[in-house]
C-alpha positions in Angstrom: 74.7 149.3 162.9 75.9 146.7 160.5 76.0 147.1 156.8 75.8 144.1 154.6 77.2 144.1 151.1 75.3 141.9 148.7 77.5 139.7 146.6 76.6 139.5 143.0 74.9 136.3 142.0 77.3 134.0 140.0 75.7 132.0 137.4 77.6 128.8 136.6 76.9 127.3 133.3 78.4 124.1 132.0 80.1 124.8 128.7 80.4 121.7 126.6 83.9 120.6 125.8 85.1 121.3 122.3 87.1 118.1 122.4 85.8 115.2 120.4 85.9 111.6 121.6 88.9 110.8 119.5 90.9 113.8 120.8 90.0 112.9 124.4 91.2 109.3 123.7 94.4 110.7 122.3 95.1 112.8 125.4 94.3 109.8 127.6 96.6 107.7 125.5 99.5 110.1 125.8 99.2 110.3 129.6 100.2 106.7 129.9 103.8 106.1 130.4 103.8 102.5 129.0 102.1 103.7 125.9 104.7 106.4 125.4 107.5 103.8 125.8 105.8 101.7 123.1 105.6 104.7 120.8 109.3 105.4 121.3 110.3 101.8 120.6 108.1 101.5 117.4 109.2 105.0 116.3 112.9 104.0 116.5 112.1 100.8 114.7 110.2 102.7 111.9 113.1 105.2 111.6 115.6 102.3 111.3 113.4 100.6 108.7 113.0 103.8 106.7 116.6 104.8 106.6 118.1 101.3 106.5 120.3 101.9 103.4 121.9 104.9 105.2 122.3 103.2 108.6 123.5 99.8 107.5 127.3 99.8 107.1 127.4 96.8 104.8 125.2 94.9 102.3 122.9 92.7 104.4 123.3 89.7 102.0 126.9 90.4 100.8 129.7 88.2 101.9 132.6 90.0 103.6 135.2 87.3 102.9 137.8 88.8 100.6 136.5 92.3 101.2 138.2 92.8 104.5 141.4 91.2 105.7 141.4 89.4 109.0 137.7 88.7 109.2 136.8 85.7 111.4 133.7 83.5 110.9 131.1 84.1 113.7 133.4 86.7 115.3 131.9 88.7 118.2 131.1 92.4 118.3 134.0 94.6 117.6 133.9 98.4 118.1 137.1 100.4 118.0 135.7 102.9 120.5 135.4 100.2 123.2 138.8 98.6 122.9 138.6 96.6 119.7 142.1 96.6 118.0 142.4 99.2 115.3 143.8 96.6 112.8 140.7 94.4 113.2 137.6 95.1 111.0 134.9 96.8 113.0 131.5 95.1 113.2 129.1 96.4 115.9 127.2 93.1 116.3 129.8 90.7 114.9 129.7 88.5 111.9 127.5 85.5 111.2 128.4 82.0 109.9 128.3 83.1 106.3 130.7 86.1 106.8 127.9 88.7 106.7 127.6 91.7 109.0 125.0 91.0 111.6 124.2 94.6 112.4 123.3 95.3 108.7 121.1 92.3 108.6 119.2 93.2 111.8 118.6 96.8 110.4 117.2 95.4 107.2 115.3 92.8 109.2 113.4 95.7 110.9 112.1 96.8 107.5 111.0 93.3 106.6 109.4 92.6 110.0 107.3 95.8 109.9 106.2 95.0 106.3 105.1 91.5 107.3 103.3 92.7 110.4 101.3 95.4 108.6 100.6 93.3 105.4 99.4 90.3 107.4 97.1 92.4 109.7 95.8 94.3 106.7 94.7 91.1 104.9 93.1 89.5 107.9 91.5 92.8 108.9 89.8 93.3 105.5 88.5 89.7 105.4 87.5 89.7 109.1 85.7 93.1 108.9 83.7 92.1 105.9 82.6 88.8 107.3 82.0 90.0 110.8 80.1 93.2 109.7 77.8 91.3 107.3 77.1 88.6 109.9 76.4 91.0 112.7 74.2 93.4 110.6 72.1 90.8 108.6 71.9 88.1 111.3 69.8 85.0 110.7 71.1 82.0 108.8 73.9 84.0 107.1 75.2 84.9 110.6 75.1 81.3 111.7 76.8 80.1 108.5 79.7 82.6 108.7 80.3 82.2 112.4 80.2 78.4 112.3 82.8 78.4 109.5 85.0 80.7 111.6 84.5 78.4 114.6 85.9 75.6 112.5 89.1 77.6 112.0 89.2 78.4 115.7 89.0 74.7 116.5 92.5 74.1 115.1 95.7 75.2 116.9 96.7 78.6 115.5 100.3 77.9 114.5 99.6 74.3 113.4 96.9 75.5 111.0 99.3 78.2 109.6 102.0 75.5 109.1 99.5 73.4 107.2 98.4 76.3 105.0 102.0 77.2 104.2 103.0 73.6 103.6 100.2 73.4 100.9 101.1 76.8 99.3 104.8 76.2 99.6 107.5 77.9 101.7 108.1 81.6 101.3 107.6 84.8 103.0 104.5 85.8 101.1 102.8 82.4 101.7 103.8 82.7 105.4 102.0 86.1 105.6 99.0 84.7 103.8 98.8 81.7 106.2 99.0 83.8 109.3 96.4 86.2 107.9 93.9 83.4 107.2 94.1 81.9 110.6 93.8 85.5 112.2 90.5 86.3 110.4 88.2 84.8 113.1 89.6 87.1 115.8 88.8 90.2 113.9 85.5 88.9 112.6 84.2 88.1 116.1 85.3 91.5 117.5 83.6 93.6 114.7 80.5 91.4 114.9 80.1 92.0 118.6 80.4 95.8 118.0 78.0 95.8 115.1 75.4 93.9 117.2 75.6 96.6 119.8 75.6 99.6 117.6 72.9 98.5 115.2 70.2 98.9 118.0 71.1 102.6 118.6 68.5 105.2 117.9 70.3 106.9 115.0 70.6 103.5 113.2 66.9 102.8 113.7 66.0 106.3 112.4 68.2 105.8 109.3 66.5 102.5 108.7 63.1 104.1 109.1 63.6 106.9 106.5 64.8 104.3 103.9 68.5 104.6 103.9 70.0 101.7 102.0 71.4 98.9 104.2 74.9 99.2 102.8 75.0 103.0 103.6 73.7 102.2 107.1 76.3 99.6 107.7 79.4 101.4 106.4 78.2 105.0 107.0 76.5 104.8 110.4 77.5 101.6 112.1 81.1 101.0 111.2 82.5 104.4 112.2 81.1 103.9 115.7 82.2 100.2 116.0 85.8 100.4 115.1 87.3 101.2 118.5 87.8 97.6 119.7 89.1 96.8 116.2 91.8 99.3 116.4 93.1 97.8 119.7 92.9 94.3 118.2 94.7 95.3 115.1 97.5 97.0 117.0 98.1 94.0 119.2 97.8 91.7 116.1 100.7 93.4 114.4 103.1 92.3 117.1 101.6 88.8 117.1 101.9 88.6 113.3 105.6 89.5 113.4 106.2 86.9 116.0 104.3 84.2 114.1 106.0 84.9 110.8 109.3 84.8 112.6 108.3 81.4 114.0 107.4 80.1 110.5 110.8 81.4 109.2 112.5 79.7 112.1 110.9 76.4 110.9 112.1 77.0 107.3 108.6 77.9 106.0 108.9 81.7 105.9 111.7 83.8 104.5 114.3 81.8 102.7 118.1 82.5 102.9 119.8 84.9 102.3 116.8 87.2 103.1 117.6 89.2 106.3 114.7 88.1 108.4 115.0 87.8 112.2 113.4 84.4 112.4 115.5 82.9 109.7 118.6 84.4 111.3 117.7 82.6 114.5 117.2 79.4 112.7 120.5 79.6 110.8 122.5 80.0 114.0 120.4 78.1 116.5 123.2 75.5 117.1 125.7 78.2 118.0 123.9 79.4 121.1 126.9 78.5 123.3 129.8 79.2 120.9 128.4 82.4 119.4 125.5 83.5 121.6 125.3 87.0 120.0 124.1 85.5 116.8 121.0 84.1 118.6 120.5 86.7 121.3 120.5 89.9 119.2 117.9 88.8 116.6 115.8 87.4 119.4 116.1 90.7 121.3 115.0 92.6 118.2 111.8 90.4 117.9 111.1 90.8 121.6 111.4 94.6 121.6 109.2 94.9 118.5 106.4 92.8 119.9 106.7 94.5 123.3 106.4 97.9 121.6 103.2 97.0 119.8 101.7 95.3 122.9 102.4 98.5 124.9 100.7 100.6 122.3 97.7 98.2 122.1 97.3 98.3 125.9 97.4 102.1 125.9 94.8 102.2 123.1 92.6 99.8 125.0 92.7 101.9 128.1 92.0 105.1 126.1 89.2 103.8 123.9 87.3 101.6 126.4 84.9 103.8 128.3 84.6 101.2 131.1 88.3 101.8 132.0 88.1 105.6 132.1 88.1 107.3 135.5 
């Protein structure tokens, strides 16, 4: 005689996750190794920029001639720990053609590069969001007018148009940032316009419109919070591009003016010494490359985390 024991019935209920979409995107972002590398690079850069007065051993624009005996123009890196003679002045990255400490100038250049990147993107972001959001939400002739004007800007080569704007305004770091910001507006406007065109047809937007919510409240209270994901990715990638473009203008003499410690102007000042003093060209170029690489890695990680089509 066989006895059967009845197993209790197990009810499986699906409990909704308490994680919001932004927290899930954050977890997805932190699981990517390349994004973490980008965070480390930009974190170190931000730390260097924040504590530049404490980390820099010398004045970035101060001339060392007369302050230290035995200093040599465009001398290479000298570290006592790695065999540099004790009677020779110590300079981790060497001395430039104007008897200034290169290490101190690169440290202060990190502060200036981050400032130019964030300011440039902020200006272009505000203008692009306003134009793209209004064009996408209202549509009609205003949409056509705004987008055709932006298409005119896109018809010109990016850097050449920035050079033309800076040439009109005059050389200087502020005008270089403004020129790069103006030519970057179409990219942000097109991204936010495409997102607004998609979100404005959602049910909650139609319901808000049906109950008489003002158009400005619908646009900035209902549509924009759900349309900013692609814009975050574009802005993060744009910071690295803006730093690179401002450095290019400074290299051409249209951006930061001497003796400002800006990486592009440092490259321009020593470009003819690439074979006689390569460290004066290689080290500022390496700083630009690592900064742009860090922002690009973060932007790629944000794109993978925020784009639902790329989620597994």
